[in-house]
Structures are given as C-alpha cells and as structure tokens.
A tleap script that builds the chain and sets N, CA, C and O, in Angstrom:
source leaprc.protein.ff14SB
mol = sequence {
  NMET LYS PRO HIE LEU SER LEU TYR HIE PHE
  VAL SER CYS PRO TYR CYS ALA LEU VAL ARG
  ARG ALA ILE ASP GLU LEU GLY VAL ASP VAL
  GLU LEU ARG ASP ILE HIE GLN ASP PRO GLU
  ARG ARG ARG GLU LEU VAL ASP ALA THR GLY
  ARG GLN THR VAL PRO CYS LEU ARG ILE GLU
  SER GLU ASP GLY SER VAL ARG PHE LEU PRO
  GLU SER ARG ASP ILE VAL ASP TYR LEU ARG
  ALA LEU PRO GLU CGLU
}
set mol.1.N position { 101.623 68.414 165.658 }
set mol.1.CA position { 103.135 67.928 166.370 }
set mol.1.C position { 104.322 68.569 165.742 }
set mol.1.O position { 104.593 69.035 164.635 }
set mol.2.N position { 104.646 68.483 166.359 }
set mol.2.CA position { 106.389 69.358 166.420 }
set mol.2.C position { 107.466 68.294 165.277 }
set mol.2.O position { 107.551 67.075 165.431 }
set mol.3.N position { 108.053 68.906 164.397 }
set mol.3.CA position { 108.872 67.955 163.403 }
set mol.3.C position { 109.755 67.557 164.286 }
set mol.3.O position { 110.213 68.304 165.151 }
set mol.4.N position { 110.128 66.122 164.117 }
set mol.4.CA position { 111.682 65.500 164.752 }
set mol.4.C position { 113.033 66.525 164.150 }
set mol.4.O position { 113.367 66.714 162.980 }
set mol.5.N position { 113.557 67.006 165.251 }
set mol.5.CA position { 114.880 67.864 164.955 }
set mol.5.C position { 116.004 66.930 165.094 }
set mol.5.O position { 115.840 65.914 165.769 }
set mol.6.N position { 117.143 67.171 164.517 }
set mol.6.CA position { 118.775 67.045 164.581 }
set mol.6.C position { 119.103 67.447 163.993 }
set mol.6.O position { 118.984 67.581 162.775 }
set mol.7.N position { 120.338 68.197 165.695 }
set mol.7.CA position { 121.546 69.282 164.791 }
set mol.7.C position { 122.710 68.016 164.787 }
set mol.7.O position { 122.767 66.944 165.391 }
set mol.8.N position { 123.504 68.617 163.910 }
set mol.8.CA position { 124.869 68.003 163.516 }
set mol.8.C position { 125.485 68.982 163.775 }
set mol.8.O position { 125.063 70.041 163.310 }
set mol.9.N position { 126.918 68.989 164.756 }
set mol.9.CA position { 127.465 69.541 165.227 }
set mol.9.C position { 128.333 68.526 165.296 }
set mol.9.O position { 128.315 67.357 164.913 }
set mol.10.N position { 129.820 69.854 166.395 }
set mol.10.CA position { 130.874 69.374 166.965 }
set mol.10.C position { 131.217 69.918 168.483 }
set mol.10.O position { 130.564 70.961 168.524 }
set mol.11.N position { 131.805 69.799 169.604 }
set mol.11.CA position { 131.941 70.787 170.552 }
set mol.11.C position { 132.070 71.972 170.416 }
set mol.11.O position { 131.294 72.924 170.509 }
set mol.12.N position { 133.698 71.804 170.057 }
set mol.12.CA position { 134.996 72.682 170.043 }
set mol.12.C position { 134.123 73.895 168.848 }
set mol.12.O position { 134.817 74.905 168.727 }
set mol.13.N position { 133.190 73.943 168.249 }
set mol.13.CA position { 132.460 74.302 167.190 }
set mol.13.C position { 132.011 75.623 167.605 }
set mol.13.O position { 130.939 75.421 168.174 }
set mol.14.N position { 132.356 77.288 167.623 }
set mol.14.CA position { 131.684 78.456 168.094 }
set mol.14.C position { 130.013 78.488 167.898 }
set mol.14.O position { 129.113 78.729 168.702 }
set mol.15.N position { 130.003 78.216 166.788 }
set mol.15.CA position { 128.460 78.569 166.032 }
set mol.15.C position { 128.049 77.267 166.767 }
set mol.15.O position { 126.964 77.596 167.246 }
set mol.16.N position { 128.242 76.160 167.087 }
set mol.16.CA position { 127.240 75.259 167.560 }
set mol.16.C position { 126.748 74.986 168.740 }
set mol.16.O position { 125.919 74.221 169.234 }
set mol.17.N position { 127.731 76.105 169.183 }
set mol.17.CA position { 127.656 76.424 170.574 }
set mol.17.C position { 126.509 77.396 171.223 }
set mol.17.O position { 125.790 77.315 172.218 }
set mol.18.N position { 126.679 78.307 170.230 }
set mol.18.CA position { 125.412 79.230 169.907 }
set mol.18.C position { 124.140 78.779 169.864 }
set mol.18.O position { 123.127 79.229 170.399 }
set mol.19.N position { 124.352 77.575 168.973 }
set mol.19.CA position { 122.836 77.144 168.339 }
set mol.19.C position { 122.225 75.907 170.184 }
set mol.19.O position { 121.060 75.700 170.524 }
set mol.20.N position { 123.460 75.406 170.889 }
set mol.20.CA position { 123.389 74.263 171.658 }
set mol.20.C position { 122.606 75.196 172.698 }
set mol.20.O position { 121.608 74.686 173.208 }
set mol.21.N position { 122.917 76.409 173.045 }
set mol.21.CA position { 123.008 77.331 174.304 }
set mol.21.C position { 121.245 77.777 173.927 }
set mol.21.O position { 120.438 78.031 174.822 }
set mol.22.N position { 120.852 77.802 172.244 }
set mol.22.CA position { 119.152 78.464 172.447 }
set mol.22.C position { 118.533 77.137 172.169 }
set mol.22.O position { 117.426 77.260 171.644 }
set mol.23.N position { 118.928 75.852 172.370 }
set mol.23.CA position { 118.162 74.813 172.403 }
set mol.23.C position { 117.758 74.942 173.939 }
set mol.23.O position { 116.708 75.398 174.392 }
set mol.24.N position { 118.926 74.393 174.670 }
set mol.24.CA position { 118.595 74.658 176.021 }
set mol.24.C position { 117.905 75.759 176.631 }
set mol.24.O position { 117.063 75.568 177.508 }
set mol.25.N position { 118.187 76.798 176.254 }
set mol.25.CA position { 117.147 77.944 176.676 }
set mol.25.C position { 115.929 77.970 176.642 }
set mol.25.O position { 115.086 78.365 177.447 }
set mol.26.N position { 115.836 77.196 174.930 }
set mol.26.CA position { 114.014 76.933 175.253 }
set mol.26.C position { 113.516 75.888 175.006 }
set mol.26.O position { 112.519 75.497 174.399 }
set mol.27.N position { 114.757 75.237 175.837 }
set mol.27.CA position { 113.859 73.523 176.276 }
set mol.27.C position { 113.550 72.596 174.924 }
set mol.27.O position { 112.940 71.538 175.080 }
set mol.28.N position { 114.047 73.073 173.392 }
set mol.28.CA position { 113.356 72.561 172.278 }
set mol.28.C position { 113.983 70.937 172.151 }
set mol.28.O position { 115.179 70.651 172.201 }
set mol.29.N position { 112.837 69.967 171.975 }
set mol.29.CA position { 113.735 68.316 171.934 }
set mol.29.C position { 114.607 68.565 170.736 }
set mol.29.O position { 114.035 69.002 169.738 }
set mol.30.N position { 116.075 68.328 170.671 }
set mol.30.CA position { 116.728 68.303 169.611 }
set mol.30.C position { 118.119 67.131 170.036 }
set mol.30.O position { 119.021 67.136 170.873 }
set mol.31.N position { 117.644 66.143 168.874 }
set mol.31.CA position { 118.879 65.175 168.816 }
set mol.31.C position { 119.951 65.657 168.475 }
set mol.31.O position { 119.970 66.395 167.490 }
set mol.32.N position { 121.390 65.315 169.342 }
set mol.32.CA position { 122.699 65.737 169.203 }
set mol.32.C position { 123.083 64.891 168.583 }
set mol.32.O position { 122.958 63.731 168.977 }
set mol.33.N position { 123.834 65.279 167.093 }
set mol.33.CA position { 124.934 64.132 166.304 }
set mol.33.C position { 126.138 65.116 165.749 }
set mol.33.O position { 126.240 65.894 164.801 }
set mol.34.N position { 126.975 64.696 166.794 }
set mol.34.CA position { 128.249 64.990 166.077 }
set mol.34.C position { 129.602 64.133 165.500 }
set mol.34.O position { 130.285 63.168 165.843 }
set mol.35.N position { 129.535 65.072 164.457 }
set mol.35.CA position { 130.246 64.341 163.150 }
set mol.35.C position { 131.383 64.624 163.923 }
set mol.35.O position { 131.133 65.822 163.792 }
set mol.36.N position { 132.670 64.630 164.789 }
set mol.36.CA position { 133.321 64.269 164.918 }
set mol.36.C position { 133.881 62.956 165.670 }
set mol.36.O position { 134.880 62.267 165.465 }
set mol.37.N position { 132.612 62.867 166.836 }
set mol.37.CA position { 132.526 61.819 167.542 }
set mol.37.C position { 131.973 60.100 166.672 }
set mol.37.O position { 131.997 58.912 166.991 }
set mol.38.N position { 131.562 60.846 165.570 }
set mol.38.CA position { 130.487 59.723 165.235 }
set mol.38.C position { 130.888 59.645 163.456 }
set mol.38.O position { 130.023 60.270 162.842 }
set mol.39.N position { 131.677 59.205 162.757 }
set mol.39.CA position { 131.843 59.621 161.639 }
set mol.39.C position { 130.397 59.069 160.766 }
set mol.39.O position { 130.211 59.660 159.703 }
set mol.40.N position { 129.635 58.263 161.043 }
set mol.40.CA position { 128.524 57.874 160.188 }
set mol.40.C position { 127.929 58.943 160.297 }
set mol.40.O position { 127.760 59.458 159.192 }
set mol.41.N position { 127.483 59.589 161.216 }
set mol.41.CA position { 126.664 61.028 161.099 }
set mol.41.C position { 127.715 61.822 160.276 }
set mol.41.O position { 127.280 62.139 159.170 }
set mol.42.N position { 128.578 62.096 160.448 }
set mol.42.CA position { 129.381 62.951 159.072 }
set mol.42.C position { 129.070 62.597 157.479 }
set mol.42.O position { 128.996 63.392 156.542 }
set mol.43.N position { 128.908 61.127 157.467 }
set mol.43.CA position { 128.341 60.760 156.391 }
set mol.43.C position { 127.390 61.235 156.018 }
set mol.43.O position { 127.161 61.909 155.014 }
set mol.44.N position { 126.491 60.748 157.195 }
set mol.44.CA position { 125.092 60.901 156.470 }
set mol.44.C position { 124.784 62.906 156.448 }
set mol.44.O position { 123.783 63.408 155.935 }
set mol.45.N position { 125.479 63.404 156.866 }
set mol.45.CA position { 125.298 65.026 156.403 }
set mol.45.C position { 126.365 65.662 155.377 }
set mol.45.O position { 126.235 66.858 155.118 }
set mol.46.N position { 127.228 65.065 154.884 }
set mol.46.CA position { 127.432 65.275 153.789 }
set mol.46.C position { 126.732 64.367 152.278 }
set mol.46.O position { 126.335 64.695 151.160 }
set mol.47.N position { 126.865 63.239 152.972 }
set mol.47.CA position { 125.594 62.232 151.922 }
set mol.47.C position { 124.261 63.503 151.487 }
set mol.47.O position { 123.809 63.552 150.343 }
set mol.48.N position { 123.859 64.295 152.423 }
set mol.48.CA position { 122.855 64.974 152.303 }
set mol.48.C position { 122.869 66.292 152.092 }
set mol.48.O position { 121.813 66.792 151.704 }
set mol.49.N position { 123.850 67.020 152.257 }
set mol.49.CA position { 123.970 68.376 151.906 }
set mol.49.C position { 125.646 68.106 150.710 }
set mol.49.O position { 125.833 68.727 149.664 }
set mol.50.N position { 126.145 67.551 151.020 }
set mol.50.CA position { 127.297 67.909 149.707 }
set mol.50.C position { 128.431 68.614 150.542 }
set mol.50.O position { 129.533 68.703 150.000 }
set mol.51.N position { 128.258 69.149 151.871 }
set mol.51.CA position { 129.037 69.239 152.338 }
set mol.51.C position { 128.979 69.003 154.259 }
set mol.51.O position { 127.946 68.904 154.921 }
set mol.52.N position { 130.686 68.957 154.892 }
set mol.52.CA position { 130.342 68.957 156.205 }
set mol.52.C position { 130.436 69.971 157.197 }
set mol.52.O position { 130.940 69.774 158.302 }
set mol.53.N position { 129.785 71.445 156.683 }
set mol.53.CA position { 129.652 72.573 157.078 }
set mol.53.C position { 128.641 72.287 158.300 }
set mol.53.O position { 127.650 71.580 158.113 }
set mol.54.N position { 128.987 72.992 159.850 }
set mol.54.CA position { 128.196 72.664 161.031 }
set mol.54.C position { 128.198 74.056 161.395 }
set mol.54.O position { 129.000 74.926 161.057 }
set mol.55.N position { 126.792 74.172 162.414 }
set mol.55.CA position { 126.032 73.606 162.471 }
set mol.55.C position { 124.645 73.254 161.497 }
set mol.55.O position { 124.113 74.118 160.799 }
set mol.56.N position { 124.451 72.684 161.531 }
set mol.56.CA position { 123.112 71.897 160.623 }
set mol.56.C position { 122.245 71.405 160.815 }
set mol.56.O position { 122.364 70.180 160.808 }
set mol.57.N position { 121.208 71.815 161.030 }
set mol.57.CA position { 119.783 71.058 161.657 }
set mol.57.C position { 119.123 70.161 160.292 }
set mol.57.O position { 119.103 70.472 159.101 }
set mol.58.N position { 118.701 69.162 160.863 }
set mol.58.CA position { 117.766 68.452 160.273 }
set mol.58.C position { 116.217 68.363 160.508 }
set mol.58.O position { 115.718 68.014 161.577 }
set mol.59.N position { 115.660 68.647 159.618 }
set mol.59.CA position { 114.365 68.390 160.354 }
set mol.59.C position { 113.477 68.009 159.327 }
set mol.59.O position { 113.314 68.332 158.150 }
set mol.60.N position { 112.827 67.039 160.311 }
set mol.60.CA position { 111.728 65.274 159.663 }
set mol.60.C position { 110.289 66.252 160.131 }
set mol.60.O position { 110.067 66.721 161.247 }
set mol.61.N position { 109.580 66.348 159.099 }
set mol.61.CA position { 108.604 66.750 159.319 }
set mol.61.C position { 107.333 64.847 159.405 }
set mol.61.O position { 107.409 63.682 159.016 }
set mol.62.N position { 106.128 65.968 160.366 }
set mol.62.CA position { 105.637 64.711 160.043 }
set mol.62.C position { 105.084 63.671 159.040 }
set mol.62.O position { 104.724 62.511 159.238 }
set mol.63.N position { 105.128 64.638 157.553 }
set mol.63.CA position { 104.944 63.061 156.322 }
set mol.63.C position { 106.266 62.676 155.967 }
set mol.63.O position { 106.444 62.159 154.864 }
set mol.64.N position { 107.182 62.849 156.716 }
set mol.64.CA position { 108.385 62.300 156.550 }
set mol.64.C position { 109.311 63.445 155.763 }
set mol.64.O position { 110.538 63.366 155.702 }
set mol.65.N position { 108.943 63.949 155.486 }
set mol.65.CA position { 109.684 65.178 154.425 }
set mol.65.C position { 111.240 66.074 155.239 }
set mol.65.O position { 111.353 66.908 156.138 }
set mol.66.N position { 111.992 65.512 154.547 }
set mol.66.CA position { 113.473 65.967 155.047 }
set mol.66.C position { 114.139 67.191 154.947 }
set mol.66.O position { 114.879 67.230 153.963 }
set mol.67.N position { 114.129 68.280 155.682 }
set mol.67.CA position { 115.347 69.536 155.004 }
set mol.67.C position { 115.969 69.270 155.890 }
set mol.67.O position { 115.847 68.495 156.839 }
set mol.68.N position { 117.144 70.401 155.349 }
set mol.68.CA position { 118.441 70.865 155.855 }
set mol.68.C position { 118.489 71.928 155.578 }
set mol.68.O position { 118.433 72.444 154.461 }
set mol.69.N position { 118.706 72.829 157.566 }
set mol.69.CA position { 118.933 73.854 157.703 }
set mol.69.C position { 120.219 74.586 158.561 }
set mol.69.O position { 120.428 74.590 159.774 }
set mol.70.N position { 120.929 75.152 157.538 }
set mol.70.CA position { 122.630 75.842 157.641 }
set mol.70.C position { 122.584 76.964 158.445 }
set mol.70.O position { 121.566 77.586 158.749 }
set mol.71.N position { 123.785 77.216 158.799 }
set mol.71.CA position { 123.868 78.742 159.293 }
set mol.71.C position { 122.807 78.740 160.910 }
set mol.71.O position { 121.626 78.450 161.096 }
set mol.72.N position { 123.817 79.170 161.769 }
set mol.72.CA position { 123.598 79.019 163.306 }
set mol.72.C position { 122.592 79.944 163.270 }
set mol.72.O position { 121.550 79.430 163.677 }
set mol.73.N position { 122.442 81.225 162.918 }
set mol.73.CA position { 121.276 82.132 163.352 }
set mol.73.C position { 119.928 81.889 162.773 }
set mol.73.O position { 118.832 82.212 163.233 }
set mol.74.N position { 120.200 81.303 161.754 }
set mol.74.CA position { 119.081 80.763 160.686 }
set mol.74.C position { 118.312 79.873 161.170 }
set mol.74.O position { 117.094 80.032 161.256 }
set mol.75.N position { 119.149 78.454 161.680 }
set mol.75.CA position { 118.541 77.549 162.605 }
set mol.75.C position { 117.915 78.267 164.348 }
set mol.75.O position { 116.985 77.780 164.992 }
set mol.76.N position { 118.510 79.142 164.643 }
set mol.76.CA position { 118.285 79.394 166.209 }
set mol.76.C position { 116.804 80.858 166.051 }
set mol.76.O position { 116.102 81.277 166.971 }
set mol.77.N position { 116.784 81.255 164.685 }
set mol.77.CA position { 115.719 82.070 164.642 }
set mol.77.C position { 114.322 80.730 164.502 }
set mol.77.O position { 113.296 81.110 165.067 }
set mol.78.N position { 114.229 79.571 163.970 }
set mol.78.CA position { 113.509 78.335 163.011 }
set mol.78.C position { 112.966 78.075 164.559 }
set mol.78.O position { 111.810 78.074 164.981 }
set mol.79.N position { 114.620 77.784 165.466 }
set mol.79.CA position { 113.641 77.258 166.603 }
set mol.79.C position { 112.298 78.255 167.583 }
set mol.79.O position { 111.249 77.924 168.136 }
set mol.80.N position { 113.008 79.525 167.410 }
set mol.80.CA position { 112.451 80.291 168.158 }
set mol.80.C position { 111.091 80.485 167.935 }
set mol.80.O position { 110.242 80.716 168.796 }
set mol.81.N position { 110.919 80.374 166.665 }
set mol.81.CA position { 109.614 80.266 165.985 }
set mol.81.C position { 108.621 79.020 166.018 }
set mol.81.O position { 107.416 79.126 165.792 }
set mol.82.N position { 109.154 78.041 166.270 }
set mol.82.CA position { 108.633 77.329 166.496 }
set mol.82.C position { 107.259 77.067 167.325 }
set mol.82.O position { 107.705 77.350 168.437 }
set mol.83.N position { 106.006 76.751 167.545 }
set mol.83.CA position { 104.960 76.866 168.668 }
set mol.83.C position { 105.564 75.922 169.849 }
set mol.83.O position { 106.441 75.059 169.846 }
set mol.84.N position { 104.727 76.450 170.849 }
set mol.84.CA position { 105.276 75.915 172.160 }
set mol.84.C position { 103.921 74.968 172.166 }
set mol.84.O position { 102.808 75.075 171.650 }
set mol.85.N position { 104.766 73.691 173.259 }
set mol.85.CA position { 103.920 72.530 173.631 }
set mol.85.C position { 103.015 72.884 174.903 }
set mol.85.O position { 102.243 72.043 175.364 }
savepdb mol mol.pdb
quit
C-alpha cells in the first residue's frame, strides 16, 4: 500500500507549481495543503519542521510514522519512484 501523501504549498510558489505539475502528470493521490489559505496548515508545517518553507511533502507510512521531505526536485524524484498501482 502507498503512503498517505500531503503537500504543503501555496499557489504562487514556482517550486510548488513544479511539484503540482508532476503530481498531475504522474496521477499520484496527494492532499494539497495551502499554507496561505489555511493558517492551521502553516502551523502544522512549522510545528513539524521548524520552518514554513514550501514545497514540503508529508509522508505518512502504513505504520503511522511520518516524515517530511522538502525541496521540489527531491519531492518529484520521490513521486516518480513510487510503485505503480
């Protein structure tokens, strides 16, 4: 089973747009969490990472463990490496 994925982003961020485009092209199911539209999402990101830098991918594994992956290119590489369903 694939992990649950959430992307912390905002609309006008060019690096976020790069990741969103990859999500669309790959057809990956990712919850979008806009930190400008939803202050609670921004707080979650800062609480978890100590920063409000986006894009940042939240990866929740089946066992409930969570890790955060920053950097648009690293996120796109991660998404491309996911197994096909």
